[in-house]
C-alpha positions in Angstrom: 129.4 75.3 134.8 126.9 75.3 131.9 127.2 72.1 129.9 126.4 73.7 126.5 129.1 76.3 127.1 131.7 73.6 127.9 130.7 71.7 124.7 131.3 74.8 122.7 134.7 75.4 124.4 135.8 71.9 124.0 134.6 71.1 120.4 134.4 74.3 118.3 137.3 74.2 115.8 137.8 77.9 115.5 140.5 79.4 117.6 139.1 82.9 117.5 135.7 81.7 118.8 137.4 79.7 121.5 139.5 82.7 122.7 136.3 84.7 123.0 134.6 81.9 124.9 137.5 81.8 127.4 137.1 85.5 128.1 133.4 85.2 129.0 132.4 85.8 132.7 130.3 83.3 134.6 127.4 85.8 134.6 127.7 86.2 130.8 127.9 82.4 130.3 124.8 81.8 132.4 122.9 84.6 130.6 123.9 83.6 127.1 123.7 79.8 127.3 120.6 79.5 129.5 118.2 79.1 126.6 117.9 79.0 122.8 117.1 81.7 120.4 113.4 81.6 119.5 111.5 82.6 116.3 109.3 85.7 116.5 107.0 87.4 114.0 110.0 88.9 112.2 112.3 85.8 112.1 115.0 85.5 114.7 116.9 88.3 116.5 119.4 88.5 119.3 122.3 90.4 120.7 125.5 89.8 118.8 127.3 87.9 121.5 128.5 84.3 121.8 125.8 82.0 123.2 122.8 80.0 122.3 120.2 82.7 122.9 122.2 85.4 121.1 123.2 85.8 117.4 126.7 84.9 116.3 128.6 83.1 113.5 127.9 79.7 115.2 124.1 80.2 115.2 124.0 81.7 111.7 125.7 78.4 110.5 123.1 76.5 112.5 120.3 78.5 110.9 121.7 77.9 107.4 122.0 74.1 107.8 118.5 74.1 109.4 117.4 75.9 106.2 118.9 73.2 104.1 117.1 70.7 106.2 113.9 72.7 105.7 114.3 72.6 101.9 114.6 68.8 102.1 116.9 68.4 99.1 114.7 70.3 96.7 116.1 72.7 94.1 115.8 76.3 95.2 116.8 79.8 94.2 117.6 82.0 97.1 118.3 85.7 97.3 120.5 86.8 100.3 120.9 90.5 101.4 122.2 92.3 104.4 122.0 95.8 106.1 124.7 98.1 107.6 124.8 96.5 111.0 128.0 95.1 112.4 128.5 91.5 111.2 125.6 91.6 108.7 127.9 91.1 105.7 129.8 88.3 107.5 126.6 86.6 108.5 125.3 86.9 104.9 128.5 85.3 103.5 128.2 82.4 106.0 124.7 81.9 104.9 125.6 82.0 101.2 128.5 79.6 101.6 126.4 77.0 103.4 123.5 77.4 100.9 125.8 77.4 97.9 124.6 73.9 96.8 121.5 75.8 95.8 121.3 78.7 93.4 122.2 81.7 95.5 122.0 85.4 94.5 124.1 87.4 97.0 124.1 91.2 97.1 127.6 92.7 96.8 126.7 95.6 99.1 124.2 96.4 101.8 120.7 97.1 100.7 117.3 97.9 102.3 114.9 95.1 103.1 112.3 96.3 100.4 115.0 95.8 97.7 115.7 92.3 99.0 112.0 91.6 98.8 111.8 93.1 95.3 114.9 91.0 94.2 113.2 87.8 95.5 110.2 88.4 93.2 112.3 89.9 90.3 114.6 86.8 90.1 111.6 84.5 90.7 113.4 83.1 93.7 111.9 80.6 96.1 113.1 82.5 99.1 114.7 85.7 100.2 116.9 86.0 103.3 117.7 89.4 104.8 120.3 89.8 107.5 118.9 92.6 109.7 117.6 93.5 113.1 115.4 96.2 111.6 115.0 99.0 114.2 116.4 97.2 117.2 119.3 98.6 119.3 122.8 98.5 117.7 123.8 95.4 119.7 121.2 93.3 117.8 121.1 91.5 114.5 118.7 89.0 113.0 117.5 87.0 110.0 114.2 87.5 108.1 113.0 84.9 105.5 110.6 85.8 102.7 108.7 83.4 100.4 108.5 83.6 96.6 105.9 86.4 96.8 108.1 88.6 99.0 106.0 87.8 102.1 107.6 86.8 105.4 107.2 83.0 105.6 104.0 81.8 107.1 103.5 80.1 110.4 103.6 76.6 108.9 107.0 77.2 107.3 108.2 79.1 110.3 107.4 76.2 112.6 109.1 73.7 110.2 112.2 75.9 110.0 112.2 76.3 113.8 111.9 72.6 114.3 114.9 72.0 112.0 116.8 74.7 113.9 116.0 73.2 117.2 117.2 69.7 116.1 120.5 70.9 114.5 123.7 70.6 116.5 125.2 74.1 116.3 128.8 73.0 117.1 128.7 70.3 114.3 127.1 72.8 111.9 129.7 75.4 112.5 132.6 73.0 112.2 131.1 71.7 109.0 130.9 75.2 107.7 134.6 75.8 108.5 135.5 73.0 106.1 133.4 74.1 103.2 135.0 75.6 100.1 131.7 76.9 98.7 131.1 77.9 95.1 130.7 81.3 93.4 127.3 83.0 93.9 125.4 85.2 91.5 126.3 88.7 92.6 123.6 91.4 92.7 124.4 95.1 92.4 122.6 98.4 92.2 120.9 97.4 89.0 118.2 95.9 91.1 117.7 99.3 92.9 117.3 100.8 89.4 114.5 98.3 88.6 112.9 98.9 92.0 112.4 102.6 91.5 112.3 102.9 87.7 108.5 103.4 87.4 108.5 106.3 89.8 109.6 109.4 88.0 108.2 112.9 87.8 111.1 115.4 87.4 108.8 118.4 87.9 110.7 120.7 90.4 109.1 120.6 93.8 109.1 123.3 96.5 108.9 121.1 99.6 111.9 121.5 101.9 112.8 118.1 103.3 115.3 116.7 105.8 115.8 113.0 105.4 117.9 110.7 107.6 118.6 107.0 107.0 119.9 106.7 110.6 123.2 105.3 109.4 121.3 102.5 107.7 120.7 101.3 104.2 118.1 103.8 103.0 120.2 106.8 101.7 120.9 105.7 98.2 117.4 104.4 97.3 115.5 107.2 99.1 117.7 109.9 97.7 117.4 108.6 94.2 113.6 108.2 94.3 113.2 111.7 95.8 115.6 113.3 93.3 114.1 111.7 90.2 110.7 113.0 91.4 111.9 116.6 91.7 112.5 116.8 95.4 115.6 118.3 97.1 116.5 117.4 100.7 119.2 117.7 103.3 120.7 114.9 105.4 122.6 115.1 108.7 126.3 114.2 107.8 126.6 112.2 110.9 123.8 109.8 109.8 124.3 109.7 106.0 126.6 106.8 105.7 126.1 103.2 106.8 127.6 102.6 110.2 126.6 99.7 112.5 127.6 101.6 115.6 124.7 104.0 115.2 126.7 106.5 117.3 124.2 109.4 117.2 121.2 107.1 117.6 121.9 103.8 119.4 118.2 102.9 119.1 117.5 103.7 115.5 113.7 103.4 115.6 111.8 106.1 113.7 108.8 105.5 115.8 110.4 107.6 118.5 111.2 111.3 118.4 114.8 110.7 119.8 115.7 109.3 116.3 115.2 112.8 114.8 117.6 114.6 117.1 120.4 115.1 114.4 117.8 116.0 111.8 116.3 118.7 113.9 119.7 120.5 114.1 119.5 121.2 110.3 115.8 121.6 109.9 115.5 125.4 110.4 113.9 126.1 107.0 112.4 122.6 106.5 108.8 121.7 106.0 109.1 118.0 106.8 111.5 115.5 108.3 111.5 111.9 107.3 113.5 109.0 108.7 113.9 105.4 107.7 115.2 102.7 110.1 118.4 100.8 109.3 116.9 98.4 106.8 114.6 101.1 105.4 111.3 99.2 105.8 109.9 101.7 108.4 109.2 105.4 107.9 108.9 108.0 110.6 107.6 111.6 109.9 107.8 115.0 111.7 106.0 118.1 110.4 105.3 121.6 111.4 102.6 122.3 113.9 102.2 126.0 114.9 105.7 126.5 113.5 107.4 123.8 115.6 108.3 120.3 114.5 106.1 117.6 116.0 106.3 113.8 115.5 103.4 112.1 113.8 102.4 108.7 115.2 102.4 105.7 113.0 98.6 105.8 113.1 98.5 109.5 112.1 100.7 108.8 109.1 98.3 105.9 108.3 95.3 108.2 108.5 96.9 110.7 106.1 97.9 108.0 103.6 94.5 106.4 103.7 92.5 109.6 103.3 94.7 110.8 100.5 94.8 107.4 98.6 91.1 106.7 99.0 89.7 110.2 98.4 87.6 110.3 95.3 87.7 106.5 94.8 85.4 103.6 95.4 85.7 99.9 96.0 89.3 100.0 97.2 90.7 97.8 100.0 92.9 98.7 103.0 94.6 96.0 105.1 95.6 97.0 108.7 96.5 95.2 111.9 94.2 94.6 114.9 96.3 97.0 117.0 95.8 99.8 114.4 93.6 102.7 115.5 89.8 102.2 115.0 89.7 105.6 113.2 90.8 103.8 110.0 87.4 102.1 110.0 85.6 105.4 109.7 88.0 106.6 106.9 87.4 103.5 104.9 83.6 103.6 105.4 83.4 107.2 104.4 85.3 106.5 101.2 83.4 103.3 100.4 86.5 101.2 100.8 86.8 97.8 102.4 88.9 97.4 105.5 90.4 94.0 106.4 92.1 93.7 109.8 94.4 90.9 110.7 97.2 90.1 113.2 100.2 92.3 113.8 103.2 91.9 111.6 103.5 91.9 107.8 103.8 88.1 107.9 100.0 88.2 108.3 99.3 91.6 106.7 101.1 90.8 103.5 99.6 87.4 103.2 96.1 88.7 103.6 96.8 91.5 101.1 98.0 88.9 98.6 95.0 86.7 99.1 92.7 89.7 98.5 94.6 90.8 95.5 94.3 87.3 94.0 90.5 87.7 94.4 90.7 90.8 92.2 90.3 93.2 95.2 92.1 96.5 94.7 94.4 96.6 97.7 95.9 100.2 97.8 97.3 100.4 101.3 98.7 98.0 103.8 99.9 99.3 107.2 100.5 98.9 110.9 100.8 101.5 113.6 104.6 100.8 114.1 105.5 102.9 111.1 105.2 100.1 108.5 103.5 100.9 105.2 103.1 99.5 101.7 101.7 101.9 99.2 102.3 100.0 96.1 100.1 97.2 94.7 101.5 93.7 94.7 104.2 94.6 97.3 103.5 92.6 100.4 106.1 93.9 103.0 106.8 97.2 104.7 108.5 99.7 102.4 109.9 102.9 103.8 111.3 104.0 100.4 108.2 104.4 98.4 106.2 105.4 101.5 108.8 108.3 101.9 108.0 109.5 98.4 104.3 109.2 98.9 104.2 111.3 102.1 106.5 113.9 100.5 104.1 114.1 97.5 101.2 114.6 99.9 103.1 117.3 101.8 104.1 119.0 98.6 100.4 119.2 97.4 99.4 120.6 100.8 102.2 123.2 100.7 100.7 124.6 97.5 97.5 125.2 99.5 99.5 126.8 102.4 98.8 123.7 104.5 100.9 121.2 106.5 100.4 117.6 107.3 99.0 118.6 110.6 96.4 120.9 108.9 95.4 117.9 106.9 95.2 115.8 110.0 92.9 118.4 111.6 90.6 118.1 108.6 90.5 114.4 109.1 89.6 114.8 112.7 87.0 117.4 111.9 85.4 114.9 109.5 85.6 111.7 111.6 86.1 112.8 115.2 89.2 113.1 117.3 90.7 109.8 118.5 93.7 109.8 120.8 96.1 106.9 120.3 99.0 106.4 122.6 101.4 103.6 123.0 104.2 102.5 125.4 106.0 99.4 126.5 107.8 97.6 129.3 111.0 95.8 128.6 111.6 92.4 130.1 115.0 90.8 130.9 113.4 87.3 130.9 111.0 86.2 128.2 109.5 83.6 130.5 108.5 86.3 133.0 106.7 88.1 130.2 104.6 85.1 129.4 103.8 84.6 133.1 102.7 88.2 133.4 100.4 87.8 130.4 98.8 84.8 132.2 98.4 86.8 135.4 96.8 89.6 133.4 94.1 87.2 132.3 93.1 86.9 136.0 93.5 90.5 136.9 90.5 92.9 137.2 90.8 96.2 135.5 89.3 99.0 137.6 90.3 102.3 136.1 87.4 102.1 133.5 84.3 100.0 133.2 85.3 97.2 130.8 82.5 96.1 128.6 84.3 93.3 126.8 87.7 91.5 126.9 89.0 89.7 123.7 91.6 87.1 124.4 93.3 86.4 121.0 95.0 83.3 122.4 92.0 81.6 123.8 88.9 83.2 122.2 87.5 82.3 118.8 88.4 85.5 116.9 88.6 83.9 113.4 92.3 84.7 113.4 95.4 82.6 114.1 96.0 82.3 117.9 98.3 85.0 119.3 99.0 85.9 122.9 97.5 89.3 123.5 94.4 90.9 125.2 92.1 93.6 124.0 89.9 95.5 126.5 86.9 97.5 125.2 85.0 100.2 127.1 82.4 102.8 126.1 84.7 105.4 124.6 87.6 103.3 123.4 89.8 100.3 123.9 93.3 99.3 124.9 95.5 96.3 124.0 98.4 94.6 125.8 100.6 92.3 123.7 104.1 90.9 123.7 106.3 92.3 120.9 107.2 89.9 118.1 110.6 91.4 117.6 111.8 92.6 121.1 111.6 91.4 124.7 108.8 93.8 125.8 105.1 94.1 126.4 103.5 96.7 124.2 100.5 98.9 125.3 98.1 100.5 122.8 95.4 102.9 123.9 92.6 104.4 121.8 90.2 106.9 123.3 87.6 109.1 121.7 87.9 112.9 122.5 89.5 112.4 126.0 93.3 113.0 125.9 93.6 112.8 129.7 91.9 109.4 129.9 94.3 108.0 127.2 97.3 109.1 129.3 95.8 107.7 132.5 95.2 104.4 130.8 98.8 104.1 129.6 100.1 104.8 133.1 97.6 102.4 134.6 98.6 99.6 132.3 102.3 100.1 133.0 101.5 100.1 136.7 99.5 96.8 136.5 102.3 95.1 134.4 105.0 96.3 136.7 103.1 95.1 139.8 102.6 91.7 138.3 106.2 91.5 137.3 107.3 92.3 140.9 104.9 89.7 142.2 106.4 87.1 139.7 110.0 88.0 140.8 109.0 87.5 144.5 107.4 84.1 143.7 
């Protein structure tokens, strides 16, 4: 039997944990103790089960002691927050108790990630820690770490923290946690939410009819307040209004996908727009009327609308976007005499680049990535579904006064810059090592469905960016990208094609076919 499992069973000094360990099946033991939890672009995430490659109270204690090791005895001020997921509050309290030798500010209720980020800068803390798995399935939870500027910690700090985590004995860490008495933390309440939204207020009565869903996450109180104090009324599905870690009506609470809007559509008969935030309210999804029916806008399409609206009539502004963001943003920026800076995926890089540009006195007015992550406020360097929700509603309200919808505005954008079809899809992997092997095989696989003019290997080529394991294929009328997700065990496919909708769909199917074929070959080997 697995040695690590036996070590847990024999030495953990918590009867409840031991009871759960004894109930595990051999298959579950092998699955959960076969490897260690790894750090991705958004911190660490895993299913909430016992094991070394899942997330549980034992590994949260391990992470907290690794964080102390990472701090190296220095004084530090740390903000700790949590979302509505099952165990989030418990994990935050474990973290706070272990870190209590430092100056800890712990929220007394669940809050969105943007408010954790804001609190980190507001209290001039050295770090912010958010317990969340963002948009992942309900079985998951995770830990995000932000620096003093509210930016996800950089690669250097991530590697140092990861090294400390990998060299920390989780059984000893958890047993030590059990013996701690801890000390009182500074408690943070809704006054921080007040500070977060206080400079956004226009009580002029608006006519836009909105349905908003927080998907049983943290967003309702902040989004409802910022909408109401700016004159907007809205409806929310009762089944998704309150925080609930079971996510019963939406087990995959990701506003990138139309399935997340199913409850909202039931009450949207007279609505103009539907907006959704994910459980920690850092992502925003949007649906709007198109020929009378509700249609989901892609993350890129919302990005086009935000960019065209924010940049119109201005000069010398700066937009920061990821390399997997649609190339159409380049034309929008060029037409509006704005600078575009592209960097790697994830706000770990996007936020850091935005901060560096802001420090050079560049006027950064929009930071976004195609996976529904937007920052529309200066000097805020992480995704913010709250103020982005207000901004998209303000745009939709202005359009309604002209008898237009967001899709009418999108058509105007396409008429100006040309139609570009962006599609995305993904393939989920059970085994992360298989995913890495498939990526290596892709590098040796000839693509035949279109004539490839250039392949950019972001892991091995000199791109001027930090090395990351993904491939970009360029052809005459577009490009497509294949990359491992930084937050979930899947390969993501991004396709961009000018004018030809059918070719875009063909390329998505072809990429999935190639990946699936390579995976089957790997499993046979």
